[in-house]
Residue, then its C-alpha position, 0 to 999 in steps of 0.5 A: m162521409h156516411r149519410l144516407p138518403p131521404g125517407p119516411r121520418f118515423p119508424l113506427l109509422t113506416t113498420v106499420g106501413l110495411l106491414r099493411g102492404q109491403l109492395e104498395f108502400v115501398s113503390r109510393c116510397l119511390r115515387t115519393y123520396g126517389d132512388p134510393f130511398t131510406l126506410k127505418v123501421l123498428t128493426g134497422t135502417y134499409v136503403i132501397s134502390g130499383d136500379p139493376a146496376e145496384a141489383r149487380k153490385l149488390f149481388t156481386a160484392d164480396p160476401q165478406m162485406f155482409g153479415p147474416s141476411a136475417g138479424d137477432e129478431a129473427r133468431f127466435l124462430l130460425g134458429d142459430s143454424s139456419l142459413p140466413l143467420v150465418s155468414g162468412e165461411r159458416h155460410t159458404s160450407d154451409r151452402k156447400l154442403l146442402a146445395p147438392s140435395f137441391h140440384g135440379a137432377r134430385m127433382r125427379a125423386y120429387g116430381r111424383i110426390m108434388l103430383d100425387a099431393t096435388l092430386r089428393e088435395f082436389e080430389r077430397r073436395q065436392h064438384g061445385a065446391v068454393l076454395k081458396a087458391q092459397e089454402a089449397g096450394q098451402a095444404i099441397s106444398l105442406d104435404v110436398i115438404l112432409e114427404a120430400a123434406f122430412g120424409v114423413s109418408d105415414v098417414k098418421r104421422k103426418a097428420k100429427f106433424r102438419d097439425s102442429i105446423l099449421r098451428l106454430m105458422s099461425s103463431s109465427g107472424g110477421i109482428l113477432i118479427l118486426l115488433k120485437p117487444l112483443q117477443r116476451n111470455f107475459g104470464g104464459w098469455g100473449p102472442w110469445a106464450t102461444f108461438r113458444r108452446n107451439m115451436n116446442d111441439f114442433d120441435g119435440l116431433v122433428y127431434e124424435e123424427i132425426g133420433q129414429r132415422r139415427s137409431a134405425g141407420s135407415t137411408g132414403q131420398d128425402l132431404l132430411h137423410l141427405m143431409m144427415a149423410a152429408r159431411y163437411s170438408d173436415g169430415s164431420a156431420m150436421t148435429d141434431k140442432e143444426l138438422r133442425d134449424q135448416l129444416f124448420f128454415l125450408l119449411f117456413a121459406g117454403h111452406e107459403t111461397t109457392a103456395v101464394a105463388l100458385a094462388w096469384a098464378l091461377y088468379e092471372l091465368y083465369q083473367a086472361a082465356p089466350a094464355l090459359d087456353r095456350l098453357l092448356s095446349e102446351i100441356e095436353a100436347l104431352g100425353a095423358d101421364p107424362e114425366p113430371d121433368a117433361v112437364a117441367a121442361l115446358p117453355y110457355l109454362e115456365a113463363v107463365c110461373h116466371e111472369v107470375l113470379r115478376l109481377h107478384p113477388l114474395l118479398p118486396f126487397v132483397p137487403r144485405r146487412l153491412l158489416r163495412p162502409f159500402e157505396f150504393k147508389g152514390y151514397l157511402l153507407p155506414p155498417g148495420t145499414q141494409p142497403a137492399v134492391g126492390i124486387g117489385l121495382i125493378h120487376n116493374r120498370e118500363d125500360l125492362y118490361s113493356e106495359a109492366t102491370k099487364f100480365r104477358p107471359e111471352r115476355f119471357l120467350e121473346r127476351k132472357y132477362s139478366p139476374f139483376e133484372f130478374f131476380p124472384f129467389g134473390g141473388g148472388t150468394r144468398r139467393c134462395l137454395g131451394a129456388t129450383f125446388a120451388l119453381y119445379e113445385m109451381k110448374i107440376a101442381l099448377a099443370t096437374i091443376l089446369k089439366t085435370y080439373r075445370l074451375t072458375l075464378l069468383e074474383t070481382g075485386p081487385v086482390r091486394h098484396v098482404l104480409r103473412s108469415a114468410s111472404l107476401g100473399t093474397s088478400t083474399g086468398i083466391r077465391m075459385r069454385l071446383d067445377g069437377r074434372r076436365a075432359p081431354a082437350v077442353r080448351a079455355a075458350a070453352q069452359a070460361t063461360 
């Protein structure tokens, strides 16, 4: 017999709670209702667990049990063809088609783009300037996406794309997804009308770019070129609409997430002088101008990035949308329900991560965690396709900033997780002061004063 575990009773209040602070709200529900608990929101019903055994069950279950990972409420934003909105054989074939473009070996083509974008963003600032690390990270990430994914390198055209994307992202907040009644045009006014104007402008630029590529028959190493050249098993290629949808999903999923992770990394490191000093020593040992691959392979750098993603997950939980009944943590859930595992819930289990609230990168050098214990990019057949790209970019940008510049953290109080358009961001942006370029071999202990 189908039944649901306990949870908050009122969908509207639950939706507001998620909008105000997803990680904290989910953690509070676990303490109040136990594991698992039900969250009924305006877009559906979630049953959430913080048990790694349930993560294993969910991530290894038959994919045919589940529908698209995003519902119709997100279709207006992501498009009909993007990976979160397809399932079954279509999802399998699309992932197979796109996966080679994100293979680890491809990162070599993007490493210098990531490094140069980071330097450009910081070099344009005056010494002594106050900046928000999250905003700087967004500028870096957007620059990387435009060049590495869209293949746009011309300065003027890149600026045109950038302006269009920033307007679009500012008008596509989570409130439009969680509150579907707002997806209406009230005589050309309101958030929906603004979003539609911005989306039409962005689509025009993307289709123009695709058309120019098709007409010129050009080749390149950017993701758009690679996707245009890719072929399904029957020899067919992606249509312009499918290309547009996949490009937008890459933009939507990757624009803020890497920037947020980078901001949290700087926040944590500049409060932990020993960790910062150790990381600087590791980076500087590579010499003046190391290859990006050598930087990305640094073990302590990877441990730092993993610890940041553990403490500050970019999403609160990973759901699956049921097509058939499914047993989850002792409950037989009906079709339409979304069983989910809480990323923050599992990442903060004391039986897995001793002193779980502390920033301690060494834990990732001392132990290898399973994909059901540590999964910042989701898991199973729907694990984020761009995970390798995102982690590589985070490593290159973080190492470049730390090695090249002296910074001072200006935050004096706690920083909360807040919902942004595509991820959980920081409540303050992480304010820092740029104190100038770093002399070679200067250690964290010397600049911490």
